[in-house]
N, C-alpha and C positions, 0 to 999 in steps of 0.2 A: 741695229741698236745704235743709239746716239750717246756720245760722251756726256756725262753729268757735269763736267767742268766747262767744256767749250762748245758742246753740241756737235762736234765733228763726228764723222763715221767711225765705228769701231770694227775690228775684225778679230776672229779667234786666232790666237797664236800661243805657242809654247814659250814661256819666259823662264828666266832664272830668278828665283825669289830669295831674298836675303832677309833672315830673321835674327834679331838679337833676343837671347833668352838667358836670363841671369848674367853670367860673365862671359857667355859664349856668343860667337857669331856663327850662324848656321846658313849654309847655302843649299837650296833645294832646286834641282834642275827639272826641266820638262813639266812645268806647272801650266796647265791650261788657264788662259786669261783672255778677257776682252781688252784689246789695246787700241787706244785712239790713234788713228793715222795722222791726226792734226797736231795734238799736243803731247801724245805719248802716255797719257794717263792710263793706268792699269786697273781693271776691275776683276776681282776674284768672285766667282759664284760661291754662295754659302757652303755648298757641299765640299768644294775645294778648300775653302778656309778651314772647315772642320777636319779634313784630312791632314792639312798642314799642322794644325794645332795638336792633333793626336801624335803626329810624327815628332814634333818638337818636345812634347811632354814625355813620350815614351823613350826617346833617345836610343833607337836601335843602332846596331853597328852600321856606320856610314858606308856608302858605296866606296869611297876613297877618302883619304885625308891629305890635305896639303897643309897650309897653316891654319885652316878652319875645316870643320866637317862639311862634306858635300853629299847630298842625298838626291835620289832620282824619284820623283813622286810617282812615276810610271811603275816603279817596283813595289809600291805600297798599296795594299788592298783597301 
C-alpha cells in the first residue's frame, strides 16, 4: 500500500491512538494501522475506526488510569 499523503510505502503496525471525546482525552493502545515509513501518516481501516468509536462511546472500565484513561484495543471484541 502507498501513503495517500506522500506516496511512500506503508506497513502494518500497532500504534497508540489518542482520541478526544467531550472533555476527556482517551488513549487506546495496540491499534492496528497502516503507517507510512516516509512521512509517518497513519491510516486506520474502517472496521478499526468503528471499534474505536464503539469503545469511546461506551466508555467501559479502562485497562488502567494515569492522568487519562488508557485502553487496549486488543481486549475489545
